[in-house]
Wavefront OBJ file of the C-alpha trace (Angstrom):
o trace
v 11.959 12.202 32.993
v 15.041 13.848 30.759
v 15.863 10.555 28.882
v 12.286 9.883 27.708
v 12.390 13.255 26.350
v 15.292 13.529 24.646
v 14.088 10.531 23.475
v 11.097 11.770 22.091
v 12.694 15.004 20.429
v 15.100 12.529 19.151
v 11.951 9.893 17.518
v 9.929 13.179 16.133
v 13.501 14.280 14.040
v 13.723 11.160 12.778
v 9.848 11.178 11.830
v 10.377 15.570 10.200
v 13.959 13.931 8.241
v 11.530 11.308 6.436
v 8.547 13.195 5.583
v 11.739 15.832 4.320
v 13.303 13.372 2.475
v 9.686 12.014 0.603
v 10.025 13.920 -3.023
v 6.054 13.022 -4.042
v 3.767 14.268 -3.359
v 1.220 11.254 -3.634
v 2.244 9.382 -1.782
v 2.917 13.061 1.480
v -1.636 13.359 0.406
v -1.974 9.285 1.255
v -0.373 9.766 4.777
v -2.088 12.522 5.653
v -5.418 11.153 4.666
v -4.390 8.182 5.962
v -3.659 9.516 9.253
v -6.867 11.811 9.622
v -8.196 8.303 8.655
v -7.105 6.955 12.046
v -8.227 9.847 14.000
v -11.503 9.199 12.499
v -12.089 6.115 13.269
v -10.193 6.309 17.080
v -12.830 9.225 16.902
v -16.280 6.972 16.158
v -15.306 4.081 17.918
v -14.595 5.536 21.434
v -17.016 8.078 21.220
v -20.097 7.268 18.907
v -20.085 3.443 19.382
v -23.504 1.668 20.588
v -24.018 2.460 24.039
v -23.384 6.005 23.558
v -25.939 6.193 21.122
v -28.357 4.341 23.483
v -27.895 6.227 26.013
v -28.798 9.912 23.929
v -32.255 8.141 23.226
v -33.131 7.049 26.754
l 1 2 3 4 5 6 7 8 9 10 11 12 13 14 15 16 17 18 19 20 21 22 23 24 25 26 27 28 29 30 31 32 33 34 35 36 37 38 39 40 41 42 43 44 45 46 47 48 49 50 51 52 53 54 55 56 57 58
């Protein structure tokens, strides 16, 4: 368990280092928008499916 936590911590540190090394503000905005759109797509596909909408009207 401790090994897994250390792996996660090192991965997070690597991602933060990557983020801080990006100099382009446009690229940072694009990455943030991409992340938000992926989260929104995941929410849309898991919650707002056709079956779920049909169950609202039944």
